[in-house]
Every structure is written in C-alpha cells, then in structure tokens.
N, CA, C and O atoms as a DFTB+ gen file, in Angstrom:
520 C
 N C O
     1  1      23.414      11.228     -21.211
     2  2      24.458      10.671     -20.114
     3  2      24.354       9.134     -19.894
     4  3      23.326       8.606     -19.470
     5  1      25.375       8.520     -20.178
     6  2      25.428       6.997     -20.043
     7  2      26.641       6.675     -19.033
     8  3      27.638       7.366     -18.823
     9  1      26.330       5.588     -18.536
    10  2      27.374       4.780     -17.718
    11  2      27.369       3.223     -18.171
    12  3      26.304       2.605     -18.170
    13  1      28.374       2.709     -18.492
    14  2      28.403       1.397     -18.736
    15  2      29.541       0.620     -17.873
    16  3      30.715       0.974     -17.986
    17  1      29.257      -0.195     -17.213
    18  2      30.395      -1.091     -16.560
    19  2      30.193      -2.566     -17.004
    20  3      29.235      -3.219     -16.590
    21  1      31.027      -3.023     -17.774
    22  2      30.808      -4.526     -17.996
    23  2      30.876      -5.516     -16.809
    24  3      31.661      -5.392     -15.869
    25  1      30.006      -6.476     -16.944
    26  2      29.859      -7.487     -16.007
    27  2      30.904      -8.493     -16.070
    28  3      31.612      -8.583     -17.073
    29  1      31.065      -9.345     -14.948
    30  2      31.863     -10.453     -14.962
    31  2      31.304     -11.621     -14.026
    32  3      30.143     -11.644     -13.616
    33  1      32.219     -12.540     -13.752
    34  2      31.580     -13.504     -12.799
    35  2      31.646     -13.010     -11.457
    36  3      31.186     -13.751     -10.589
    37  1      32.143     -11.872     -11.102
    38  2      32.053     -11.366      -9.701
    39  2      31.405     -10.055      -9.666
    40  3      30.865      -9.686      -8.623
    41  1      31.409      -9.205     -10.870
    42  2      30.770      -7.920     -10.897
    43  2      29.616      -7.991     -11.753
    44  3      29.593      -8.686     -12.769
    45  1      28.576      -7.220     -11.320
    46  2      27.416      -7.018     -12.092
    47  2      27.646      -5.973     -13.285
    48  3      28.479      -5.067     -13.275
    49  1      26.818      -6.251     -14.231
    50  2      26.695      -5.181     -15.374
    51  2      25.978      -3.967     -14.862
    52  3      25.010      -4.093     -14.112
    53  1      26.393      -2.880     -15.215
    54  2      25.802      -1.626     -14.869
    55  2      25.580      -0.959     -16.287
    56  3      26.513      -0.765     -17.066
    57  1      24.308      -0.635     -16.548
    58  2      23.966       0.073     -17.666
    59  2      22.922       1.266     -17.264
    60  3      21.780       0.984     -16.902
    61  1      23.317       2.422     -17.337
    62  2      22.590       3.663     -16.905
    63  2      22.559       4.495     -18.265
    64  3      23.568       4.720     -18.932
    65  1      21.293       4.917     -18.587
    66  2      21.059       5.915     -19.902
    67  2      20.062       6.880     -19.156
    68  3      18.915       6.501     -18.923
    69  1      20.461       8.003     -18.821
    70  2      19.535       9.019     -18.162
    71  2      18.612       9.629     -19.265
    72  3      17.468       9.995     -18.997
    73  1      19.158       9.726     -20.527
    74  2      18.257      10.072     -21.616
    75  2      17.051       9.274     -21.850
    76  3      15.980       9.764     -22.207
    77  1      17.258       8.027     -21.638
    78  2      16.165       7.032     -21.692
    79  2      15.364       6.764     -20.426
    80  3      14.293       6.157     -20.454
    81  1      15.934       7.250     -19.287
    82  2      15.426       6.946     -18.009
    83  2      15.693       5.457     -17.693
    84  3      14.855       4.751     -17.132
    85  1      16.860       5.039     -18.070
    86  2      17.087       3.583     -17.773
    87  2      18.301       3.357     -16.948
    88  3      19.426       3.689     -17.319
    89  1      18.022       2.757     -15.765
    90  2      19.172       2.384     -14.726
    91  2      18.935       0.858     -14.494
    92  3      17.875       0.337     -14.146
    93  1      20.132       0.236     -14.754
    94  2      19.861      -1.358     -14.400
    95  2      21.446      -1.738     -13.964
    96  3      22.491      -1.377     -14.506
    97  1      21.246      -2.584     -12.809
    98  2      22.484      -3.424     -12.330
    99  2      22.023      -4.888     -12.302
   100  3      21.001      -5.235     -11.711
   101  1      22.783      -5.685     -12.934
   102  2      22.282      -7.029     -13.262
   103  2      23.522      -8.039     -13.057
   104  3      24.593      -7.773     -13.601
   105  1      23.364      -9.268     -12.224
   106  2      24.333     -10.109     -12.179
   107  2      24.719     -10.520     -10.772
   108  3      23.968     -10.382      -9.807
   109  1      25.993     -11.056     -10.717
   110  2      26.657     -11.406      -9.410
   111  2      27.441     -10.177      -8.846
   112  3      28.065      -9.385      -9.552
   113  1      27.338     -10.119      -7.552
   114  2      28.010      -8.976      -6.925
   115  2      28.824      -9.814      -5.751
   116  3      28.398      -9.988      -4.610
   117  1      29.818     -10.194      -6.162
   118  2      30.875     -10.939      -5.234
   119  2      32.189     -10.658      -5.461
   120  3      33.070     -11.469      -5.748
   121  1      32.308      -9.245      -5.294
   122  2      33.708      -8.614      -5.696
   123  2      34.452      -8.241      -4.352
   124  3      33.787      -8.019      -3.341
   125  1      35.666      -8.180      -4.342
   126  2      36.540      -7.958      -3.329
   127  2      36.446      -6.527      -3.074
   128  3      36.573      -6.269      -1.877
   129  1      36.263      -5.521      -3.824
   130  2      36.441      -4.217      -3.658
   131  2      35.028      -3.593      -4.052
   132  3      34.934      -2.730      -4.925
   133  1      34.012      -4.056      -3.394
   134  2      32.586      -3.549      -3.731
   135  2      32.425      -2.140      -3.373
   136  3      31.666      -1.461      -4.065
   137  1      33.154      -1.513      -2.198
   138  2      32.874      -0.178      -1.740
   139  2      33.259       0.721      -3.092
   140  3      32.486       1.604      -3.463
   141  1      34.415       0.463      -3.757
   142  2      34.850       1.235      -4.823
   143  2      34.037       1.192      -6.015
   144  3      33.861       2.201      -6.697
   145  1      33.517       0.033      -6.307
   146  2      32.737      -0.285      -7.432
   147  2      31.415       0.483      -7.315
   148  3      31.028       1.120      -8.295
   149  1      30.690       0.466      -6.172
   150  2      29.356       0.990      -6.030
   151  2      29.565       2.453      -5.586
   152  3      28.616       3.233      -5.664
   153  1      30.670       2.829      -5.160
   154  2      30.992       4.329      -4.876
   155  2      31.034       5.068      -6.258
   156  3      30.508       6.171      -6.407
   157  1      31.651       4.442      -7.199
   158  2      31.684       5.044      -8.521
   159  2      30.309       5.324      -9.168
   160  3      30.032       6.402      -9.695
   161  1      29.461       4.255      -9.086
   162  2      28.232       4.254      -9.468
   163  2      27.442       5.556      -8.740
   164  3      26.782       6.382      -9.371
   165  1      27.627       5.563      -7.428
   166  2      26.745       6.628      -6.678
   167  2      27.409       8.063      -7.025
   168  3      26.717       9.069      -7.178
   169  1      28.725       8.059      -7.127
   170  2      29.319       9.364      -7.537
   171  2      28.779       9.869      -9.016
   172  3      28.540      11.049      -9.275
   173  1      28.644       8.880      -9.848
   174  2      28.138       9.349     -11.139
   175  2      26.841       9.643     -11.214
   176  3      26.474      10.356     -12.148
   177  1      25.958       9.199     -10.330
   178  2      24.506       9.545     -10.083
   179  2      24.347      10.884      -9.685
   180  3      23.553      11.635     -10.251
   181  1      25.141      11.266      -8.632
   182  2      25.331      12.542      -7.882
   183  2      25.683      13.684      -8.993
   184  3      25.022      14.708      -9.162
   185  1      26.754      13.341      -9.657
   186  2      27.250      14.182     -10.708
   187  2      26.346      14.622     -11.814
   188  3      26.444      15.723     -12.357
   189  1      25.368      13.617     -12.154
   190  2      24.492      13.874     -13.167
   191  2      23.079      14.039     -12.803
   192  3      22.145      13.895     -13.591
   193  1      22.960      14.403     -11.346
   194  2      21.564      14.453     -10.693
   195  2      20.537      15.376     -11.508
   196  3      19.327      15.172     -11.603
   197  1      21.181      16.312     -12.013
   198  2      20.365      17.528     -12.674
   199  2      19.569      16.825     -13.954
   200  3      18.526      17.354     -14.337
   201  1      20.038      15.694     -14.575
   202  2      19.480      14.899     -15.663
   203  2      18.627      13.697     -15.288
   204  3      18.169      12.967     -16.167
   205  1      18.405      13.477     -13.989
   206  2      17.756      12.437     -13.486
   207  2      16.215      13.020     -13.435
   208  3      15.920      14.012     -12.768
   209  1      15.365      12.349     -14.151
   210  2      13.975      12.768     -14.316
   211  2      13.234      12.244     -13.166
   212  3      13.680      11.166     -12.774
   213  1      12.312      12.661     -12.565
   214  2      11.296      12.140     -11.463
   215  2      10.629      10.973     -11.929
   216  3       9.981      10.985     -12.976
   217  1      10.762       9.867     -11.140
   218  2      10.092       8.509     -11.375
   219  2      11.001       7.609     -11.982
   220  3      10.601       6.511     -12.369
   221  1      12.389       8.016     -12.128
   222  2      13.470       7.032     -12.756
   223  2      13.457       5.878     -11.697
   224  3      13.376       5.950     -10.471
   225  1      13.566       4.746     -12.560
   226  2      13.625       3.501     -11.735
   227  2      15.106       2.902     -11.782
   228  3      15.698       2.812     -12.857
   229  1      15.605       2.549     -10.735
   230  2      16.985       1.753     -10.607
   231  2      16.426       0.241     -10.536
   232  3      15.877      -0.218      -9.534
   233  1      16.630      -0.439     -11.679
   234  2      16.264      -1.944     -11.598
   235  2      17.421      -2.838     -11.232
   236  3      18.385      -2.979     -11.985
   237  1      17.318      -3.415     -10.110
   238  2      18.375      -4.318      -9.626
   239  2      18.004      -5.723      -9.810
   240  3      16.924      -6.021      -9.299
   241  1      18.689      -6.742     -10.468
   242  2      18.518      -8.176     -10.629
   243  2      19.765      -8.855     -10.268
   244  3      20.446      -9.446     -11.107
   245  1      20.097      -8.768      -8.917
   246  2      21.174      -9.447      -8.367
   247  2      21.058     -10.779      -7.796
   248  3      20.238     -11.049      -6.919
   249  1      21.859     -11.593      -8.283
   250  2      21.770     -13.053      -7.952
   251  2      22.425     -13.488      -6.765
   252  3      22.107     -14.504      -6.148
   253  1      23.470     -12.600      -6.409
   254  2      24.124     -13.060      -5.060
   255  2      24.889     -11.701      -4.611
   256  3      25.393     -10.924      -5.421
   257  1      24.904     -11.540      -3.310
   258  2      25.650     -10.355      -2.687
   259  2      26.516     -11.066      -1.638
   260  3      26.046     -11.926      -0.893
   261  1      27.880     -10.651      -1.605
   262  2      28.836     -10.930      -0.574
   263  2      28.499      -9.752       0.471
   264  3      27.669      -8.884       0.202
   265  1      29.158      -9.789       1.596
   266  2      28.967      -9.008       2.739
   267  2      29.411      -7.547       2.306
   268  3      28.761      -6.564       2.661
   269  1      30.488      -7.457       1.564
   270  2      31.018      -6.202       1.072
   271  2      30.082      -5.576       0.202
   272  3      29.888      -4.362       0.269
   273  1      29.407      -6.404      -0.717
   274  2      28.607      -5.760      -1.600
   275  2      27.201      -5.278      -0.911
   276  3      26.526      -4.350      -1.357
   277  1      26.858      -6.066       0.264
   278  2      25.687      -5.572       0.934
   279  2      25.886      -4.212       1.625
   280  3      24.993      -3.366       1.581
   281  1      27.123      -3.982       2.302
   282  2      27.536      -2.786       2.851
   283  2      27.481      -1.605       1.827
   284  3      26.918      -0.534       2.055
   285  1      28.194      -1.961       0.562
   286  2      28.320      -0.981      -0.488
   287  2      27.030      -0.597      -1.208
   288  3      26.960       0.490      -1.780
   289  1      26.039      -1.427      -1.198
   290  2      24.647      -0.993      -1.717
   291  2      24.019      -0.248      -0.681
   292  3      23.406       0.768      -1.008
   293  1      24.075      -0.618       0.628
   294  2      23.617       0.294       1.519
   295  2      24.040       1.712       1.507
   296  3      23.250       2.627       1.741
   297  1      25.241       1.880       1.243
   298  2      25.972       3.147       1.011
   299  2      25.315       3.941      -0.233
   300  3      24.979       5.125      -0.217
   301  1      25.194       2.989      -1.375
   302  2      24.692       3.624      -2.696
   303  2      23.163       4.151      -2.467
   304  3      22.720       5.206      -2.920
   305  1      22.482       3.254      -1.715
   306  2      20.896       3.690      -1.453
   307  2      20.993       4.858      -0.502
   308  3      20.298       5.849      -0.729
   309  1      21.828       4.824       0.586
   310  2      21.736       6.020       1.357
   311  2      22.066       7.204       0.568
   312  3      21.427       8.225       0.821
   313  1      23.065       7.244      -0.458
   314  2      23.625       8.347      -1.214
   315  2      22.269       8.851      -2.014
   316  3      21.972      10.044      -2.090
   317  1      21.480       7.785      -2.603
   318  2      20.426       8.346      -3.400
   319  2      19.461       8.988      -2.518
   320  3      18.965      10.054      -2.882
   321  1      19.113       8.435      -1.328
   322  2      18.161       9.112      -0.481
   323  2      18.633      10.450       0.036
   324  3      17.823      11.376       0.052
   325  1      19.939      10.648       0.484
   326  2      20.411      11.678       1.126
   327  2      20.374      12.901       0.012
   328  3      19.952      14.024       0.284
   329  1      20.840      12.542      -1.180
   330  2      20.857      13.500      -2.263
   331  2      19.588      13.856      -2.739
   332  3      19.494      14.835      -3.481
   333  1      18.438      13.102      -2.372
   334  2      17.138      13.526      -2.855
   335  2      16.919      13.137      -4.296
   336  3      16.021      13.663      -4.953
   337  1      17.757      12.187      -4.815
   338  2      17.536      11.818      -6.300
   339  2      16.178      11.160      -6.397
   340  3      15.760      10.371      -5.550
   341  1      15.501      11.533      -7.497
   342  2      14.149      10.988      -7.902
   343  2      14.168       9.570      -8.239
   344  3      13.589       9.237      -9.273
   345  1      14.751       8.671      -7.520
   346  2      14.846       7.343      -8.108
   347  2      14.164       6.386      -7.103
   348  3      14.324       6.430      -5.884
   349  1      13.343       5.474      -7.808
   350  2      12.721       4.398      -6.976
   351  2      13.564       3.117      -7.386
   352  3      14.249       3.073      -8.407
   353  1      13.434       2.080      -6.471
   354  2      14.356       0.909      -6.648
   355  2      13.246      -0.273      -7.032
   356  3      12.293      -0.517      -6.292
   357  1      13.459      -0.885      -8.121
   358  2      12.721      -2.166      -8.475
   359  2      13.670      -3.379      -8.362
   360  3      14.702      -3.416      -9.033
   361  1      13.346      -4.304      -7.571
   362  2      14.121      -5.515      -7.303
   363  2      13.452      -6.753      -8.155
   364  3      12.339      -7.218      -7.908
   365  1      14.227      -7.150      -9.078
   366  2      13.675      -8.377      -9.754
   367  2      13.987      -9.677      -9.122
   368  3      15.133      -9.994      -8.804
   369  1      12.978     -10.402      -8.952
   370  2      12.751     -11.683      -8.155
   371  2      12.865     -12.830      -9.246
   372  3      11.997     -12.904     -10.116
   373  1      13.825     -13.643      -9.216
   374  2      14.131     -14.646     -10.134
   375  2      14.000     -15.994      -9.379
   376  3      15.009     -16.481      -8.869
   377  1      12.850     -16.591      -9.288
   378  2      12.749     -17.792      -8.497
   379  2      13.534     -18.937      -9.124
   380  3      14.041     -19.832      -8.447
   381  1      13.617     -18.858     -10.568
   382  2      14.401     -19.707     -11.393
   383  2      15.884     -19.733     -10.976
   384  3      16.532     -20.777     -10.898
   385  1      16.350     -18.558     -10.725
   386  2      17.885     -18.368     -10.317
   387  2      18.020     -18.239      -8.882
   388  3      19.138     -18.012      -8.419
   389  1      17.003     -18.358      -8.115
   390  2      17.106     -18.523      -6.553
   391  2      17.644     -17.185      -5.869
   392  3      18.434     -17.321      -4.936
   393  1      17.296     -15.987      -6.241
   394  2      17.679     -14.836      -5.457
   395  2      16.707     -14.330      -4.503
   396  3      16.729     -13.120      -4.282
   397  1      15.920     -15.004      -3.946
   398  2      14.963     -14.539      -3.130
   399  2      15.445     -13.818      -1.823
   400  3      14.906     -12.806      -1.376
   401  1      16.642     -14.526      -1.197
   402  2      17.213     -14.034       0.017
   403  2      17.961     -12.568      -0.353
   404  3      18.015     -11.644       0.459
   405  1      18.499     -12.511      -1.639
   406  2      19.081     -11.176      -1.950
   407  2      17.983     -10.173      -2.068
   408  3      18.127      -9.061      -1.561
   409  1      16.857     -10.510      -2.729
   410  2      15.628      -9.455      -2.938
   411  2      15.178      -9.101      -1.575
   412  3      14.932      -7.913      -1.366
   413  1      15.031      -9.968      -0.602
   414  2      14.625      -9.720       0.751
   415  2      15.594      -8.723       1.464
   416  3      15.218      -7.669       1.978
   417  1      16.808      -9.148       1.438
   418  2      17.782      -8.208       1.929
   419  2      17.930      -6.736       1.546
   420  3      18.123      -5.815       2.341
   421  1      17.797      -6.629       0.039
   422  2      17.789      -5.381      -0.621
   423  2      16.530      -4.541      -0.311
   424  3      16.565      -3.320      -0.163
   425  1      15.437      -5.284      -0.226
   426  2      14.121      -4.524       0.239
   427  2      14.253      -4.034       1.707
   428  3      13.723      -2.986       2.078
   429  1      14.925      -4.771       2.463
   430  2      14.975      -4.232       3.896
   431  2      15.990      -3.061       3.897
   432  3      15.866      -2.159       4.725
   433  1      16.970      -3.058       3.007
   434  2      17.980      -1.794       3.027
   435  2      17.116      -0.697       2.576
   436  3      17.132       0.367       3.196
   437  1      16.282      -0.879       1.442
   438  2      15.606       0.269       0.951
   439  2      14.755       0.820       1.977
   440  3      14.717       2.034       2.172
   441  1      14.035      -0.044       2.677
   442  2      13.057       0.459       3.810
   443  2      13.876       1.139       4.764
   444  3      13.433       2.216       5.162
   445  1      15.013       0.736       5.237
   446  2      15.985       1.295       6.386
   447  2      16.316       2.686       5.783
   448  3      16.316       3.639       6.562
   449  1      16.571       2.880       4.591
   450  2      17.124       4.253       4.188
   451  2      16.052       5.094       3.653
   452  3      16.287       6.268       3.366
   453  1      14.698       4.494       3.473
   454  2      13.729       5.386       2.914
   455  2      13.488       5.574       1.588
   456  3      12.852       6.533       1.152
   457  1      14.037       4.576       0.822
   458  2      13.820       4.698      -0.617
   459  2      12.542       3.821      -1.075
   460  3      12.256       2.749      -0.543
   461  1      11.858       4.373      -2.061
   462  2      10.664       3.621      -2.527
   463  2      11.174       2.390      -3.244
   464  3      12.155       2.456      -3.984
   465  1      10.518       1.278      -3.028
   466  2      11.147      -0.013      -3.434
   467  2       9.852      -0.935      -3.774
   468  3       8.862      -0.938      -3.043
   469  1       9.956      -1.718      -4.956
   470  2       9.017      -2.708      -5.173
   471  2       9.727      -3.999      -5.711
   472  3      10.852      -3.889      -6.199
   473  1       9.158      -5.116      -5.644
   474  2       9.700      -6.270      -6.102
   475  2       8.929      -6.804      -7.304
   476  3       7.706      -6.895      -7.199
   477  1       9.502      -7.148      -8.380
   478  2       8.851      -7.576      -9.456
   479  2       9.327      -9.064      -9.912
   480  3      10.523      -9.336     -10.024
   481  1       8.483      -9.831     -10.119
   482  2       8.957     -11.183     -10.577
   483  2       9.397     -11.262     -11.886
   484  3       8.670     -10.810     -12.770
   485  1      10.464     -11.758     -12.160
   486  2      11.151     -11.719     -13.430
   487  2      10.212     -11.832     -14.632
   488  3      10.448     -11.206     -15.666
   489  1       9.228     -12.568     -14.509
   490  2       8.366     -12.632     -15.826
   491  2       7.317     -11.488     -15.883
   492  3       6.636     -11.410     -16.905
   493  1       7.124     -10.605     -14.896
   494  2       6.116      -9.462     -15.122
   495  2       6.077      -8.513     -14.037
   496  3       7.077      -7.897     -13.670
   497  1       4.796      -8.372     -13.457
   498  2       4.204      -7.302     -12.645
   499  2       4.893      -7.252     -11.264
   500  3       5.565      -8.161     -10.777
   501  1       4.611      -5.986     -10.673
   502  2       5.074      -5.723      -9.377
   503  2       4.441      -6.759      -8.408
   504  3       3.250      -7.049      -8.517
   505  1       5.210      -7.298      -7.490
   506  2       4.654      -8.357      -6.545
   507  2       4.391      -7.642      -5.294
   508  3       3.310      -7.878      -4.753
   509  1       5.209      -6.788      -4.727
   510  2       4.969      -6.068      -3.329
   511  2       5.699      -4.736      -3.408
   512  3       6.656      -4.556      -4.160
   513  1       5.214      -3.844      -2.620
   514  2       5.724      -2.477      -2.579
   515  2       6.185      -2.235      -1.183
   516  3       5.511      -2.633      -0.233
   517  1       7.280      -1.612      -1.029
   518  2       7.667      -1.285       0.438
   519  2       7.764       0.214       0.571
   520  3       8.060       0.720       1.654
C-alpha cells in the first residue's frame, strides 16, 4: 500500500509505504485548500488501517504552515487518534531551515488530541517526547 503526492512550493510531498512502515510528509504547507489535501491523506490512512503496523511513525518535516494547514493537520491528527491508528508522530526540527515555531505548534496539536509525539533534530536523535 503506497501513497505518493508530489510536493510543490505550496504543497508538501507525501510518501507513505505501509509495507515498509514508512509515512513522511515533507516541505511547505501553504496551500489554499489544505482541508482537502489533508483529508485525502487521512481518508487513505483510514482506508488502509488494517495494514498499519503497531509502532508506525508519521514523520513530519514541515517548514511552514498557513492557518488552513494548521486546522487541516489538527483534523488529520484527530482522525488518527479517533480511529485508534497505531501511529506516533515524529516532528523533525531543522534549525538550519528555521521551523522551530512549526514544530512547537504541531507538538501542541499532538498533545491536544492525545497522539504520541517526539521531536527529532534533523541531524539525529529524539530531542523531546510529549
């Protein structure tokens, strides 16, 4: 089971491979119709939930979020939590690219909806767990 959505200057790239246990969203999230974009991602996860192995990580390396993307990611995280999907969130902190505020916001959203979440600096190990 795979999902690939190409990235652009306003859309993050989405690469999901459930056989490999690999879920990644990477890039800018500055799109006009973020609700539709992230709803497609959430619907795909729910549709394939029987193939999601326990301990699967959703790795997000997002450099910027507009307000629509913030709301849409809240809904995506809420869907993961409500559906009981065995997914933890890893937020990649890139000081070089300056995404500290984005990581902080997403970690608060994880905490709010009850998803396991950790922050990992781009170069390596987990920095903090929530």
